[in-house]
N, C-alpha and C positions, 0 to 999 in steps of 0.2 A: 684432852690435850696430850695425854701420854701416847695414845695411838697415833696422833698426828706427828709427834716427834719421831716415833719409830718409822713412820712413812718418809719423813724428811731424810733420815739417815739412810734408809734404803735407796732413795732417789740419788743421794750423793754417791753411793757406791755404784749405782747403775750408770751414772754419768761417767765415773772413772773407768768402769768396765768398757763402756761403748767407746770412750776416747782411746783406750788402749787397743781394743780389737778392731775397731772400724774407723779410726781416725785417719788423718792424712799420713800416708806411708812415706814420709820423708826419710832420707838417709841420715845417718849420724852427722853431727855438726862438722866432723873432720873429714868428710868425703872429698875426693879430688874435685877441683874446679878447672874449667877450661881457661887456657891462657893463650890469647892471640889466635883463637880459632882451633886450638888443639887441646884435647882432653886425654891425659895419660892415665889409663886404667890398667896398665900392665901389671901393677902390683896389687890389684884389688881382688879379693877372694869373694866372688859372687855367691858361691855356695854357702859361705859362712856369714858374710856381711850383708847379703841381699842386694837388691837393685840399687842403681845410682841415678840420681837426677842429673840430667845434662845441663848443668848450670855453669855460668861463667861467660867468657868472652867468645862470641861467635862472630865470624866474618859477616859483614852487613853491607849489602849493595842496594842503596836506596834508589827507587824508581828505575831499577834494572832487573829484568827477568832473564837470568842466565841459567842455562842448563849445564850439567857437568862437562859436557864436551866443549862448551864455550869457554868455561873457566880453564880447561886444559890447554886450549889453543891460544888463549890470551892471558897468560899469567901476570901480565902487567896491568890488568884492569884495576882501576882505583877502587879501594875498598876502605871500609871503616870497621870498627868493632863495637858491638852492642852486648851489654850484659843481660843474659836471659836467666830466668823468665821475667819479662816485662813487656808492656806494649811499647810501640815506638812513639807514642804520644809524648811530646816534650823532649825527645832526643834531638840534640842540636847538630845541625850540619851547616857549616860556614856561619855559625852564630845564630842560626834561625831554628827555633823549636818546631818539630814536626807536629802535624795534626793527625787525627785518626784515619782519615781517608788517604789511600795511596797504595803503593805496591813495592815489593822489595824481594831480594834473594838473601837467604841465610845459608852459611856453610860451616860445618864443624867436622874436624877429623878426630877420630877416637882410636886410641891405641889399646888393644885388649891383651890379656895374658895368653900365653900359648896353651894349646891343647884344651881349649874351653869347649863346653857343651853348647848346644844350640841356644842362640840368643833371640830376643824379641824386644821391640820398642813399644812402650805404652804411650801412644800418641794422644795428647789431650786435645781439647777443642781449640782450633786455630781460626781466629776471626779474620775474614769470613769465608775464605776459600784457600786451598793450597794444593801444591804438587810436591811429592817427596821422592827423591832419588837416593838409593843406597848403593854405593859403589857403582854408580853409573846406570843402575837399573831403576826404572820408574815403578815404585811399589805402592804408592797411595795417591789417589786423586779425589778431592772433595770439592764440588762446585766447579766453577769455571774461572781460572785465573786469567786476568786480562788487564791491560794498561788503561782501559776506558770503562767507565761505569756502565755504559750501555751493553758492553760485551761480557761483563762480569756476572757470574751466577753464584749466589750465596748458598753455602752448605758447609756445616761443621758439626761434628760430634766426635767423641773419643773413640778410638779404635786401637787394636793391637796389630802391629806390623811385624811379621817374622823376618829374621835376618838370615840371608844366605852368605856365609863367610867363606871367602877364598883364602884369606890370610889373616893376620892378627891386627889388621887395621880396617876401620870402617869410615867411609866418607858420606856424610849426610848433606844433601843439598835440598833446601826447601824454598819454593816460590810461594809467596803469600800476597794476596790482594784483598783489600777491604774497602768497600763502598757502601756498607750497610750498617755498620755499628759505630758507636762513638769512640771505640778503641780498636786499634789494629795491631797485628803482630802476634808473637808467641808469648803470651803473658801467663800461661799456665805451664807447669813443669812437664818436661818429657823425660821418661825414665827408660833405662836400658837394664836388662837383667836376663837371667836364665828364663827360657820360655815358660817352664812350669811355674816359676815364681811370679812372673808377669800375669799369667793366666789366673793364678790363685788370687792375686790382688784384685784383678778385674772382676772375677766372679764374686769375691767377697763384697766388693763395693756394689755390684749389681744386686746381689741378694739382699743386702741391707736396704738399699733404696727401694726395691720392690716390696720388701717386707713392710717398711715404713709407709710407703704409698698405699699398699693394700690395707694396712691397719687404719690409716686415716679414712680411706673410703668406707671401710666397714663401720668405723665409728660414725662417719657422716650419715650413712644410710640408716644406721641404727637409731640415731637421734632424730632423723627425719621421721622414722616410724613412731617414735615416742611423741613427737609433736602432733602428728595426725591423730593419735589416740587421745592426747590431752592438749588441745590447742591453746589453753590458757598459759602454758609454759613456753613463752616466746624465746626465752633464753636458750632452750633446747634447740629451737629452730636455727638461731644464729650460730650456735656452736656446731651444728651439723653442716651448715653452709661453709663455715670456716674450715672444717676438716676436709670437705670436698675440694675447696679451692687450694688448700695447702697440699693435698695429695696430688692434684693436677700439676701444681707448680714443681713438685719434686720430680715428676716425670719429664720436666722440660729443662732442668738444669743439671749440672754435674755430668753423669754418664748419658743424660738425655735418653731415658728408657723409652720414651715415646717413639723415637726414630728406630729403635730396634724392632718395633712391631709395625710401624708405618714408615719405611725408609724413603718412600717417594713423596712424603708430605713436604710442602714447601717450607724452607727454613725461615722465610719471612714471617709466616704465620706461627711458627714455633716461638719466635721472638715476641710476636704480638701477644700470644697467649701467656708467655712468661711475665711480661710487664702487666698485662691485663689482670691476671690473678693477684699480683702484688697490690695493685691499686684498689682492688675490691676486697681482698682478704682483711686488710688492716682496719678499714671502717667497720666491717662485719664483726671483727674482734672487739672493737670499741662498743658496739651495741650489745654484744654478749656481756661485757663487763657491766654495762648499764642495767641490764635485766637481773644481774646478780646483786648489784648494790645500787638500786635506783635513787636512794636518798643521798648518796655521796657523789653521784655523777650527773653532770648537766646534759640534758638532751639537746640543748641548743649548740653546745660545743661539738657534740657528736654529729649533729646535723650539718654543721659547717664543715667538719672534716670529711663527712660522707660526700658532701657536695664537691669538695676539692678532689676527692678520689674519683668521683663520677666524671668530672671534667677531664682529669688525666686519662681515664679509661677511654673516653670518647676521642681524645687526642691520639691515643694509640690506634684506635680503629680506623681513623680517617687520615693518618699520615704514615709515611714509610719509616722503617727502622732507623735509617740514618738521621731522621728528624727526631722521632720521639725518644730515642735512646739517650739523647743529650739532656733531656729534662728530668732524668731520674734523680740527679743530685738535688734539685730543688724540692722534689717530693720527699726525699730522705731528710732534708733539712726541716721541713714542716713536721715530718713524722717524729723527729727527735723531741720537738716541743709537745706533740700530742702524747707520746709515751711518758713524758714528764708529768703531764696533767693526769694521765691514768694512774701513774705511780702515786701522785698526791691523793687521788681519790681512794686508792687502795689503802694507803697509810691512814687516811681518815676512817676507813671502814675497820681497820685493825684497832685504832684507838677507841672506836665505838663498839668494839667487840662483836662485829657482825660475823655470822656463821660462815666459816670457810675462808675468811679474809686472809689469814696467815698463809694458808696453802696457796691461795691465788697469788699473793704477792711473791711467794717463793718461786712458783712456776714462772711468773711473769719476769722476775728478776733474771732467771736463767735465760729465758726467751729473749729479753731485751739485750742482755750482755752478748749473747752469741749472734743476735741480729746485727748489733753494732760491729761486732767482729767481722761479719760478712761484708758489711758496707765498707769497712776499711780494707778488707782483703781484695774485694773487687775494685776498690779505688787504688790498689797497689800501695797501700800505706803499711800493711803488715803482711807477713808470709805464713800466717797460722793455718791457712786453708779454709775450705768451706765447712763451717761447723753449725750452720743454721739448723740443719735437720736434727742434730742432737738436741738443741734447745727446743725445737718444735716438738720432738718426741716427748721430752720431759714435760713441757707445757701441756700438751694434749693429755698426757697421762694424768697429770694433776687435776686438770679441769674435768676429765671424765670421772675421776675419783670424787670430786666435789659434787658433781651432778648425781652420781650414784649415792653419795652420802645423803643428799637432800631427798632423793626419791625413796631411799631406805627409811629415812626419818618419816616421810609422808606415809609410807606404807605401814610403819609401826603405828603412826597416829590413826590411820584408817582402821587398822586391826583393833586398836583400843576402842575407837568409836563404834566399830561394828559390834564388839563384845558388849559395850555399854548399851547400844541400841537393842541388842538381843535381850539383855537384862530388862531394859525398859519395856520392850515388847511383851515380855513375860509378865511383868508387873501390870502392864496395861490390860492383858487378857484376864489376869486375876481380878483387877479392878472392875472390868466390865462384868465379869461373872458375879462379883459381889454386889455391885450396884444394881444389876439386872434383878437379882433375887430380892434386893431391898425394894425395888420399884414395884415388883409384882404384888407385894403384900398390900400396900395402900390402893393400888389399882383394882385388885380384886374386891376390896371393901367398897370402893367408890362405885364400881359396876354393880355389885350385889345390891347396894342400897338403892341405886337408881332403878334397877330392874324390879325390886320389890314395890317401889312407889308406882312404877309404870304398870304393874300387874294389878293395882288397885288395893293393895293391902293397907294403905293409909287413907283410903276414901276415893270417891269418884273424881276423875280428872276431865277437864275439857280438852278439846282437840289441840289447842296450842300447847298446853302443858304436856300432853302426850308427845307432841312433836319435839318439844325441847328436851324431854327426858330421853327420847329415842336418839337424839343427836349426842347426848352425853354418853349413852351406852355405846353407840357406834364409834365415837371418838375414843372411848376407853378401850374398846376391842382392838381398834387399829393400833393404839399405843401399846397394848399388850402384845400384839403380834410383832411390833417393832422390837420390843424387849426380847421376845422369843428369838427373833433374828439375831440380835446381838449375842445371846447365849449360844445359839447354834454356830455362829461364826467363830466364837471362841472355842467351842468344842471341836469344830472341824479342823482348826489349826493344830489342835492337840490330838487329833484322831480319836476323839472321845465320844463319838456318836455310835450308838448301837441300834440297829434297825430291828423292829419286831415284825418279821416277815410273815405274811399269811395271804391267802387268796382275797383279793379286793375287787369288787365290781366298780368300774369307773363311772358309770352313768349316774348313780345316786350321789356320788362324791361331787361330780360336776354340777348336778342340779342344785345341791345345797350351796355350793360356792357361788353360782350365778344368782341364786335368790338373795344371799347375803350381800352381793355386790350391787344389787339394783339401786340402793340409795346413792351410790357413786355416779350412776347414770341418769338420775331422775330429771335433771335439767338439760339433758341432751336428747336429740332425736336419735336414740341409739337402741338397737335391739340386741338382747343377749340370747343366743341360740345354742341349744344343746343338741348336737347331732350325733351323739354317741349311740351306736346301734344297740338295740335290746339284746341281740344275740352275741355281743362282743364277749369273748371269753375273759375270765378274771385274770388279773395280773398278780404276780408274786411281789408284794410290796408292803411297806409299812403304811398303814391306813392314815395315821396322823400326818405323816410326811406327804402323802398324796394331797391331802387338803392344803397343806402349806405350799406345795408346788403349784397347784391349780390357782390358789388364791393370788400368789405373786404374779403369775402370768396373766390372769384375767384382769386383776387390778391395774397392771401395767398397760394392757390393751385399752381398757376404759379410759385411762388417764390421757392417752394420746390419740383418742378417736373422738373428734368433736361431733360427728354424726355418721350414721351408717349402721354397722353391725359388728358384733364380736361373736365369732362362731367357734365352738369346740367340737372337734370330730376325731374319730379314731378308726383304724383298720389294722388287720393282722397282716404282717409281712415277715417272712423268714423266721417263724417261731417267736416273733416279738410283736408287741402292740405298738403301733406308730401313732402317736397323738399329735394333732395339729391344733394350735390356737391361732386363729386368723382374724385380723381386724382390718378395717378400711381407714385407718388413721393417717397420721402425717408421715409415717415411715421413718427409717433410720438411714442417714447417709452411709455410703459404702465405706468410707474411711473410718467410720466409728463403729461398724458392726462387730469388729473383733475386740472392742474395748468394753462393750456393755456388760459383759459377764465378769468384769474385774471389780473387786470391792472398792467402795468409796469413790466411784466414778463421778458422783455429783459434785465432788470438790474441784473438778477441773473447770476453770472459768470459761474456756472456749466452748465446752459441751453443755454447760449448765443451762443456758437459755433454751435449748432444744430438747434436752433429755432429762429434765428435772425429775428427781425421785429415783433414778436408777442407781441405787447405792448398793446395799447389801442384798436386796431381794433377789435379783437375777443371779448374783454370785452364789448365794446359798442354793438357789434353785438348780443351778448347774452342778454344784457339788452333790446335792441330794440325788439328782438323776444318775450321776456317775456312781454314787454309792450303791444304787440299785442295779448296776451293771449296764446302764444305758448311756446314751449320748444325746446332746441337745445342740441344735443349730438354728440360725435365723436367716430368713430370706426377706429382703425389704427393698422398696424403692421409695424415695421421697414423694410424698403426696399420693401414694398409691396403696399404702398399708404395709403391714408386716405379717409374717407367718413364722411362729416359733414351732419347731418340730422336735419332739423327743421320743425316745423309745424306752419300753419297759418289758421285762421278760414275762412271757405267758406262764401262768401257774399250771403245774402238773396236777394240782389237787382241785377238787370240785369246790365250788362256792357253796357255803352253807345256807345262804339265802337270808341271813339275819345280819344286817349292817347298820349300825347306829352312827349318826354324824358325831363329829367332835363335840365335846361338851359346850364349848363357847358358841358353836353354831346352833346347837339345840336350845341353849338358854337364851338366845338372842331374840326369841319370839319373832320368827320369820314372817308371821302373818301380818305384822305391823308394817313391813317394808313397802308393800305396794300402796298402802294407804297414806304414805307420808305426804304432807302438804307440799305443793309446788307453788312457789312465789310467783304470783301473776303480775307483779310489778306495781301494785298500788296499795299502800298502807298509809293512813293518815289523811289529813284534809288541808294541808297548807299549800301555798303556792310554790314552795321551793321543791324542785324536782332533782333527784339525785340518782345517778346510774352507778351501780356497784358491779364491778367486773372481777370475777374470780372463778376458777374451775373447781374449787372445793365446795361442795354443798354445805358442809358444816360452817365454813367461813362465811358463805353468803347468808346463812341463817343467823349467825351471830351478829354480823354487821347490820343486817336488816332489822333484827329485834332491837338493837341498841338505837338505831335511827328512828324507829317507830315511836320511841318514848318522846321524841321531840316533834312528832306528828309531821315528819317529812314524807313527801311522796316518792317512794323508792321503786326503782326498776332494777332488774338484775340481768347479767349476761355471763355466760360461762366460757366464752371464747373471744379471741380478738376480732374475728370477722363479725360475730354477732354484735359486739360492742360498737364497731364502726358503722354497721348498718343501723343500729338504733340511734346513734348520734345524728345520722343523716335524716332519719324519719322524724325525730322529735327534738325539741329544744330542752336542754338540761341546764340547770344552774350549777351543778357540780358533778365531777366524775371521780369516783374512788376506784383506783386501778391497782391490780396486782401485777407485779413485774413478770412472774413466771407463769406463762400460759401455754397450752399445748400447741397452738398453731402460730401465733405471732407474739413476740415478746412485748411486755408493757412499754419498753423503751420505744419500739417501732410504732406502736399504737399512738403513743404520746406525740412522736414526731409527725405522724400523719395528721393528727387533729390540729396541731399547731400550724400546719400549712393553711388552714381555713379559719381557725378560731384563735383569737389572741388570749393572752394570759388572763385578761379581765373578763372576756366574753364567756369563756368556759374554763374555770379553775379546775386543776387536776391535783388530787391528793393520792400519793403513792402509799400503798400498804403492802409490806412484804417482809419475809423473814431475813432477807439479805440486807445487812446493816453495816457492811464494810464501807470505809471512806470512799473507795472507788465506785461502789454501787450508788451511794448518795450523790456523788458528783455526776455520774452518768445520768441519773434521774433528772437533776436540774438542767443539765445540758440538753436533754431531750425535750424539756419544756414543762416540767412539773412545777407546780406552785409550792407544794409542801411534801414532806416525806415523814412517814411514821412506820417504825419497824414492829413486826410481830414478835412475841405477844405484846399487846398494848393495853393500857388501862382505858376503860370505857370513858371516863370523864375527859381524859386527854384527847381522845379521838373526837368526842363531841365538841369540845372547845375549838379544836382545829377546824372542824367542819363549819361551826358557827362563824369563826373568824373569816374563812374564805367566802362564805355566803354574804357576810356583812360587807366585806370589801367589795364584792360585786354590786351589792345593793347601793353602797355609797357612791360608787362610780356611776351607776345608773341614774341616781338622783342628781348627781352633778351634771350629767349630760342633759337630763330633763330640764334642769334649771337653765342651762345654756340655751336650749331650744326655745324655752318660754321667753327668755330674754330676747332672742333674735325675732321671735314672732311678735313681741311687743313693739318692735321697731316699725312694724307695718301699720302706719296710721290709716284710719278709715278715709280721710279726705284724699290720701294718695290713691287709694283704690278707685274712689269716685271720680277724681280728676282723670285718671288713666282711662276709665270706662267712657267718660264723656269724650275724650280725645278719640278713642277708637270709633265711637258712634259717628263722630264728625267725619272721619275718614271713610267710614262705610258708605257715605253718600257721595263723597268727592273722589276718593282714591281707594277702592276696595283692596288693591294689592298692598297698599301701605297699611291698611287696617289689619290685613292678615299677618303681615310682618310684625306689627305691634302686639298682636295676640300671642305670637310665638315668643316674643321677648318677655311679655308678662308671664307666660307659663314658665319660662326658664327661670325668671326671677322668683316666682312663688315656689318653684321646685327646690330652689336653693334654700328658701326660708323654712319650708315645712317638712321636707323629707330629711330625716335624721336617723339612719338605720345602723350606724356603727358607733362605737365608743371612742374612736380615734379622735385625738384632740387637734390634729393638724390636717389641712387639706392642701392640695397642690396649688402652686401659683397660677397654673393654667385655669383651674376651676374658679379661683377667686377672680381672675380677670374677666372670665366669661360672665360671672355674676354681675360684676361692675359694669361691663359693657351693656348688658340688658337694661340695667337701671338707667344708664345715661342715654340709651336710645329712646326710652320712653320719655324722659324729661326733655330731650331735644325736640321730639315731635310735639309734645304738649306746649312748649314755649315757642313753637313756630320758628325754629332755627335762630332764636334771638342771640345765641352765643355759639362759639365754636370750641371744640376740644381737640387737642392733639396729645398723643401718648407716645413717649419714647421709651423703649424697653432695651436695656443693655443686652447685647447678643449672648453674653456669658450666661444670663439668666434663662435663656431659651434652652 
């Protein structure tokens, strides 16, 4: 509050300074005034007291365009006197007030002191055309002065007219015509003074106007730039528009700076632009206040005022100045009430202690006060001059300060939040490191115990037990590698990874990684190929990191390759080994290839369904390759596969020939991998068939083992296409479906199945790790019957499976009962009577017998064929069934009765 008070004091002094230095340069109150067409300045000291406004009584010749020579030849011409400056609107001649349109001649005789220096006249804007004679010489012409509208040409802007003095008297004769503006005549003061004084006043006014105009435009474009950088701050946009409109308006009023640069520009359009900017700027200002204080300002009132401003603007565009200039008063009247409402809103904001409300109401108060002053000045109610630009300058300065204050506060807030996020990020890294270390301890114990049992230390095991234990070891190893990735990611952020460089032969590393990765590809038609040449020179690398790099790339390739091959090859190029990991999988879209090396990519919803699993692995791989002095890149096309290429430096040292795989690879008993059981799709002996779809072998094994306890007949599929194909080939009672699959998402598979199978005919249970509300909603919208998130409890999964199968069985029994009920309606005597009738017609009318056989077949088809569980049939099918029955009965009874059927056309 203290800083705001200092700002207010500074602004008050600024207003005072501007008013003194750049305000209206009126002469003192006791300057001489013209009396009956003569202004006596013989006793005026121009050098000491400055210029004099030519105010007082001028000779006035209404609807007469006299030149100086005409007045000299006809001194008896009738004349009147009009006090200037003022428009001739309302001036009475013969008791009748004049209107704005018309033409007239003005004359003034000025008596000057003797031996004066060169003089000049500061000629203000004269609406809307004029001619000026000084001592009989024509010195200024603007527009075309004429007695008819069709001949008159509008042009007016301030100018300086030098005076050539022959003696101590000056005669001014001015012809004025106005057919374009609501006011006519000389209603702004004309000043006379020493040439240097007049030039200084003119230049000072021009400099200030151009400075203010340039300042507004700079502010406008600056805030436009802020808006395009931060589009949520709409108040900045409206403030920028307001500044640009006000800057343009300043160039169109007062000295009319615009015409100094474009003198040939039509005056009509100058006036249109002046009014147009006024009608648009004020509604824009209102919207700016709304976005500063939205709770205190009504958007409906602003919309209504904006509509009014828009209508006035259109009126300006499509009418002439002599028409639209008369409607300014009505808009000003409406604006007074609008500013009253805005003031009320700002007072409300001050009461509620909104940020910046006091400054806004101060700036607005100055702005409104000086705006009303200008309305009164141009309405010839006061003579204080045009002060609007001073108020505008203060207002713009205050608003810019408020916006700067808000941005500064937001910047400080962002700075504090950034510091807090950095602190939290550091805490997160420490947490990851701590948790990762804590996870590794029980993981190593779990893996060690499972491996010891697998090796037979606790006795002989059967094939199923070995298979289950291998899955436990394999899952534990994968989890251990994920924990290692978390540790590595934390270390990389802190630049805390130290490489143990030595000569490494890549072929045995690749072979070990491919062998360990075979379980991932066991349910796919996928070949893992090692094409590393035997004579490939060793690379200078960290051996453990090489295993990590190849494992991430190979596992990624297997994950997204439903069938085909994954090939690892290498060659020497430019003293570096270039390694390629090529797959024939689903590929990566072009717009996502630059994102896959970023950490935590799998959190992005849009990418998740296609690139599941690309989280830390590829990000860490890229960092490790770069730590070795190499680079990595990817080339890929959707549905054609991907190729990851990275480089490693060739070792200058010779390979020793002894290289042992990483401990976890060595301890995993690689010999077990090829003999892992492959689920052939049948376990158990019940009639319920279940299809389980998942691309993770471990998940398939777990679900299959749990379902086998209930003796279900289980089939498996590892991809979306495989699942759709199996659904076409066999009839299943239940589909257990994972959402995230490498080729087609579970949502899409569900939608395709629902195009053919109803919710009852083939229930679908979704199993997935994605358990957000939007994921569950998407699953049910796609056509799933139930949803279960991983990890799940075995009993819950079995109960849900049993519930869905029971539901299907109940519906099937209900349909069977309905079919039996319909079949029971077919009485034996009906069949016998129908057959007797057909036999009769076989002898007498074979065509009729053939027709009755068709009707009987159609009738029996409707009774016996029941292939769907739908409870409703179409009206057309039902009528067809009834018509067949009636045709048989009509033939059997020998047309003993007649039947007519009337069907409402709407039902058709």
